[in-house]
C-alpha positions, 0 to 999 in steps of 0.5 A, spaced: 500 499 500 502 506 498 499 513 498 498 517 492 503 523 494 508 518 495 510 519 502 510 513 507 502 511 510 504 514 517 502 510 523 495 513 523 493 512 516 495 504 516 492 503 522 485 506 519 487 501 513 488 496 518 480 498 520 477 497 514 480 490 512 476 488 519 470 491 516 471 485 512 474 479 516 476 479 524 483 475 521 488 481 519 495 480 520 498 487 520 505 487 517 508 494 517 509 499 515 505 498 509 503 491 508 497 486 511 494 479 511 486 478 511 484 472 511 477 473 507 474 466 506 469 467 511 467 474 508 467 471 501 461 467 503 457 473 507 458 477 502 457 472 496 462 476 492 468 473 488 476 474 491 477 479 486 471 483 487 472 483 493 480 486 492 476 492 488 471 494 493 478 494 498 481 498 492 476 503 492 475 504 499 482 505 500 482 510 495 475 515 497 477 514 505 485 515 505 488 517 498 492 510 498 493 506 492 493 498 494 497 492 490 493 486 492 494 478 491 489 474 492 491 466 493 490 460 498 495 461 503 499 467 506 506 465 501 502 464 495 498 472 497 505 475 498 508 473 492 501 475 488 501 481 491 508 482 489 507 481 482 501 486 482 502 493 480 498 498 484 491 499 483 492 491 480 490 484 483 493 477 482 490 471 483 492 465 484 487 459 483 487 454 487 487 447 484 494 444 482 495 446 475 494 454 477 499 454 483 504 449 479 503 455 473 504 461 477 511 459 481 514 454 475 519 460 473 520 464 479 527 465 481 529 459 488 530 465 492 522 467 491 520 462 497 519 464 504 525 461 508 530 460 502 535 465 504 541 466 499 546 461 502 540 455 501 539 459 494 546 459 492 546 451 495 540 450 490 543 453 485 549 449 484 546 443 483 541 446 477 535 447 482 535 455 480 527 455 479 520 454 483 519 449 478 526 445 478 525 445 486 518 442 485 520 437 480 526 434 485 525 428 488 524 430 496 530 426 499 535 429 495 532 436 498 533 433 504 540 431 503 542 437 500 538 442 505 537 437 512 531 434 514 527 439 516 528 445 511 528 441 505 522 438 507 519 444 508 523 447 501 520 442 497 513 443 500 514 451 499 515 449 491 509 445 491 505 451 493 504 450 500 504 454 507 501 451 513 502 458 516 496 461 519 494 468 519 495 470 526 490 477 527 493 482 531 500 481 531 502 488 530 502 489 538 509 485 537 513 489 532 515 496 530 516 499 523 519 505 519 520 506 513 524 511 508 522 512 501 528 515 496 526 521 492 528 517 486 530 510 485 537 510 488 543 505 486 548 508 491 549 503 497 551 509 501 546 512 501 542 505 503 547 503 509 545 511 510 538 510 511 538 504 515 543 508 520 537 512 520 532 507 521 535 504 526 537 510 530 529 511 530 527 504 532 532 504 537 530 510 540 522 508 540 525 501 543 528 505 549 521 511 549 517 504 551 522 501 555 522 495 550 526 490 547 526 486 540 528 479 539 529 479 531 530 484 525 527 484 518 528 488 512 524 490 507 527 492 501 522 495 495 526 495 488 524 499 482 521 493 478 515 493 484 519 487 487 519 486 493 525 482 498 525 481 505 530 478 510 529 477 517 534 476 523 534 473 530 538 477 534 543 473 540 540 477 545 533 481 546 536 489 545 534 496 544 541 498 543 541 502 536 548 499 534 546 492 535 540 494 530 544 497 526 550 490 525 543 486 524 541 491 519 547 492 515 548 485 515 541 483 512 543 488 507 549 486 505 547 478 505 541 480 499 548 482 494 544 488 492 550 491 488 547 496 483 539 495 483 535 500 483 532 501 490 525 505 491 525 505 499 527 501 505 523 499 511 526 496 518 521 491 523 523 490 529 519 484 532 518 480 538 518 485 543 517 484 550 519 489 556 526 490 557 526 488 565 524 481 563 531 481 558 536 478 560 544 482 558 550 478 556 555 483 561 561 486 557 567 488 557 569 492 552 569 500 554 567 502 548 560 498 548 559 501 555 561 508 553 556 507 546 550 505 552 552 511 556 552 516 550 546 513 547 542 514 554 544 522 554 542 523 548 535 520 549 534 525 555 536 530 550 531 528 546 526 527 550 527 534 553 528 538 547 525 534 541 527 527 537 531 531 531 535 536 537 541 531 537 544 526 532 549 522 528 553 526 525 553 521 518 547 522 518 546 530 517 552 529 513 
């Protein structure tokens, strides 16, 4: 979802869009900052409309109420719905039929890295065996995939290649995450500017976590490219944290793992997940004086911002 003026949705607009989906179904899973999953099986029967008709209704209401355009994917499970939405342009709906032939036809030519749960390392391993497309992975014997990737991952990747996703839509999941986005004025090629945007995001999210006295257990990076493709990677942290430097390290690592090189990036968004109260989290003591100094400086910075505003003080790297 995006605003017609190209600006980020904002928390209030995003909350309104979730309420809009809630008018059709109580099973809405937020995925901030601009995505949501909705289980509309009951709505199809209740409103006696097809999936494309409900999608058109959602788009019209989103435009009328909030000036927001939507790219919608309709499919039988969350993985296929996300992939269909990624293939749709704004103002469009891509529907994947539920019969086996329709699912196979939609997935067959997609790169193996497009599957949920297939990260860069697993994709490189599969490609080294000639399994570079979803169709080829689906046609491979399950025993071969288990031998290449391990029993659990091999089984899951084979199921995903067949279009099987057993993950349910979990309503109310947004309370356990925070997100922020940095769109670029034009499609950005410069990795230095990408990293500056990531640094800005981790500074913002770290400050928000500390203000709420919370820590996060995982960091999720979403890269939206000029061709409307979306890349998402998630990393579980070694320990729950609200320390901006730890979030920055995780974000930089996720970005490097994507191997974007000269990719034209339209926006970067970061989400911190698995939020818990800070007092319940254990922190491994460190004998590194630089780490302790950074944490003390962070506390001082938070007090300055609380008194004089969020932009009263910031990193020189971001001001350059």
